[in-house]
N, C-alpha and C positions, 0 to 999 in steps of 0.2 A: 179213267181211260185215257190213253195217249191219243192225241188228235194228230194223225199223220197227214201232212200236206203234200209230200212228195217222197219218192224213194228212188234209190239206185243201188246197183250191185257194184262194189269196188273190187277191181283187180289190180294187184301189184305184180307186174310181170318181171321175169328175169331179164328180158330184152325188150324194153318198151317200143322201140322202132319196129321190131319184128312183129310184135303184137298189134301195133297200129296198122301195119300192112295187112295182117290177117283179117282183123275186124273191119277195117275201112275198105280195103281193096278186094280181098278174097271173098269175104262174106257180103260186102257191099252195104254195110250198115251206114245210114246217114248220120252225119255229125250234128249233134245238138249244140255243143259249144267246145271251145278249147281255152285253156288257161295256162299261164306260166310260159317259160321259155326253156330251150335246151332239150336234150334227149329224154329227160324225165318229166317233160311237160304233161299236162293232163288233157285227155280227149274224152268227151262224153258222147256216147252214141245213143240214138233212139232205139228202144226195144219195144215197139208197140206201146203198151201201157206203162212202160218203165224205162229206165236208163241203165247203161253200162258205162262205168267210168274206168278208163285205163290210165293210170297215173303212177308216178313214183317208180320204184324198183325194189325187187325182192332178191335176196341171195339164193332163195330156194323156190321151186315151183309151189303152187298152192296145194292145199290138202287134197288127196285123191277123192275125198267126199264132196268137193265143190263141183257143182254141175249147173249148167244153164238149160232152161226149158224155153224154147222159142216156138210159138205157134205160127205156122205159115198156111196160106190158103191151099197150096198144092205142093205136097212133098215130092212128087215125081218131077215136077218142073224145077223145084229147088235142087234136087239131086242132079239133074242135067246141067243146070246153071253152075253149080259148084264144081262139078267135074270139069266143065269148060274153063273154069277159072283156076284149075289146078289144085283144088282142095282135096285132100285125101279123105276118102269116106271110110269111117271105121266100120259101119254097117249100113247097107243100102236100105231103102224103105221096106218095111214089113208091117202088115196089119197085125197088131197085137191081140191076144185073147180078150183084152178089155175094150177092143173096138177102135182104138186110135191107130193111126198109121205113123210110125216113128222111124227116123233115120238118125244115125249117130255120126258125129265128127268130133275132132279134138282140136283145141287151139295149140299154138306152139309150146305152151308150158304143160300140156296134157290135160287141160280143163275139158271135161266131157260136155258136149253140147248135143242136146236132142232137139231135132226139128220135128214138130208134131203137126199132123193134119187131123182135124176133127171132122170125120165124115158127116154128111147131111143127116144120116139116120142115127147118129150117136146120141145117147141120153144127154150129153153136155149141151146139145143144141135144142133139146126139148124144153119148151116153156109153156106150161099149161095156161090156157086162156088167151094165148097170143097167136 
């Protein structure tokens, strides 16, 4: 078995500065660390239990199948905050048939990002014996 000590999602944007502005200023993700110099330097953001690294540059946007799942405590509050920061909302918060409340946005390269709230009564919060 592979013993994983840490993990992160790597994004190679078509315009690194634009992506850093989106993730750092628009989404307000806190910076874990930065490395390198110049426009293609790397920035690593905290994502709850993981990290998102925006570094390097790509000639083409990432695959349409690439998506980020970000759990937040209150999707309605996140919706209001992101609107105030000028983030375009692809789909406002909706309670899905599976019980999660989801809202969709996209990054500058079209990466789909779902912000998810797990309601108090959802089975993901149920822990027998606790």
